[in-house]
N, C-alpha and C positions, 0 to 999 in steps of 0.2 A: 680627506676625509669628507664626509658627508655631511648635509646637514638635514635636519629632522624635514624641513620645508620641501627639502628633493624627492619627498618621497610620499606627503601629505599635502592638499593642496590647502593655503595659506586661510587663515582662521580657523584650525585645527578640522575642517572637514571630514572628507573622505565618504567612503558609500553608506548607505541607510539599507540595515537589512528589512526586505519585506517578505510578506508569506500571502498565501492564499488557499483555506480550506475547501473542500467536495464534501458533502454528506450524502448528498443528492447529483445525479449527472448534470451538467452545466458546461459552461464556457472559458478557459482560460485565454486573454488576451494580453500577450505583452508589451507592456510599454515602451515607447521610444527608448525613454531612461534606461530600461536594463538594456535593450540592444547597444546603445550608446555604452553602456558601461562594458560591454563586450558578450551579452547575451547567454551567459552560464547561471543555470537555472540546476537545483537537486529536486526530484520528482520520488514521494513517498506514498507507492500505491497499494493498496490492500483488496482483496478480493471478497467477496460474500463469503461467510462462512457456510458451512454443510450441516444438515440438520439430522440426525440417526432416525430409523423409524422404529428404533426400541430405545430403550431405558437404561440397557444392559452396556451399551459401549454409548461414546460420543461422537458426534461428526468431525471431520478435519476442519483446522482452520483455513481461511482465505488466504492465498499465497501471498507473500507481502514482499516486493522488490523497493530498491532504494536504487537508484540511477541518477546519474548525472550528465549533462550537457548542454552545447552552447545551441541557444536560435539565432537565425539570423534575420529575422523578418515579424512586422507584429502581427501578422497573420492569426486568427484565434485557431486556438486548438480544444478540441473536443475532448470531455473529461467523460468517461461513461462508468458508472459506479455500478458495480456488481449486486443486486436483491441478494438480503436471504435467503437461503432454501428452506421451501415446506418441508414437512415430515420425510422423510428418507431420500432426499435430494440433494442436488449438488448447488453449491452457491454459484450466485453469475460470477462471470469474468469481470474484471476492473480492466479499464481503456485509456491512455493515456496518446493523443495524435499529436505529436512535437512534429512530427513530418511536415505537417502544414505551416509550419513557421520555420521550416531549417534543419530539426532536431529529429528526434526518433522516435518511432511511436513503439508503446510497452502497452503488455498484457500481462494481467495477472489472472491467475487460473483460479476458480472458486473451488473449495473446501467439500469433498466427499461426502456422502451421508453417511457413510461406513465409516468404519474405522481404516485408516490408509490414508495415500495422499494423492491428489491428482496433479501433485507437482514431481511425481519421484524420477520422471526422464528430463526436466529442467536444468540438471546440472553438467550439461556437454559441454563440448570446448567453447571457449567465447563467451558463454554465457554465465560462469561461473562469476566475475566479477561483479556481477551487478544484482545475483540470485540469492534471495535469502528465503527459505520455506515457510510456508504456514507452520502451524503446528499439528501433529498426527491427533485424531482422536484416537482415545481408549480408555484403559481403567483409570490411567493415570493424567492423560489430557499432556499435552503438549504446551510451553509458556508463550510461545509464538515469539512477535519480534516488539522489546516495547509494551508488550500484552496485546496486541494489536495482531489479528491473526490465531489465535491460540485455540489450541484443541479442544472440545469438549469430552469433559469425565464421563464414566460411567456411575452410577449409581451410588457407589462407595468408589471413591478415589481421591487421589493425591495429587495436586496439580491442577491446572484446568479449572473451570466452572462447571459445578453442577445444577446450580441454579440461575437460569436465566444468560445473559452474556455480561462479558466485562467491557467489551470493546469491540471497536467494528472486526468484521473479519471472523469473528468468535464462534467457533465451532459448538452446537447442542446436542445434548439428549432429544428423543422423542416430546417429552414433556416439557420443553423450553423452547422459547425463540433463539435462532442462531444471529449471528449480526451479520447487517449489511455491509457494504465494501466502504471505504476512504481513501480520499487521497489528498495529501498536502505539498505544496510546490513553497519552495522557498528561493530567494534570489537578492540582489544587491543590487542597488540603482542611487 
């Protein structure tokens, strides 16, 4: 039979959860404590939303990717946040460059300005485990993931958002602003 202290350091310690959010482009620098704890991180990456050129349909939400990885060094990881689309445009892609610290690079694609999705072909073999699509824009709008990357809805729609954006990556109609991208990185040290 094992003792509880075999699994947890004396004094009831353990690892502390940490996170860093990016609403604009920047740099994530892994701490030595993160690397010493195994280097495990979770990246939640959202691209910029698309904006329709009409109020008859909504732009698609930016792609949302949740990916786990291990980092092996304290080298800087560049985080690029995709911009919200202008009228009729596609949102900017968001990028996490984890390879600089021994992890993986991730790119989430910006939402299209018209109804439909720029992420249609992303469900290929080997990608499905980390892939979560942004919402489609249309009469009803897609819900996205935790509200991020939701598709913009048309003037009279159900779901989605008809006035402005709810969260990062939100698609929109022509008369409303789309949402720019977002990145959340979680780890323990």
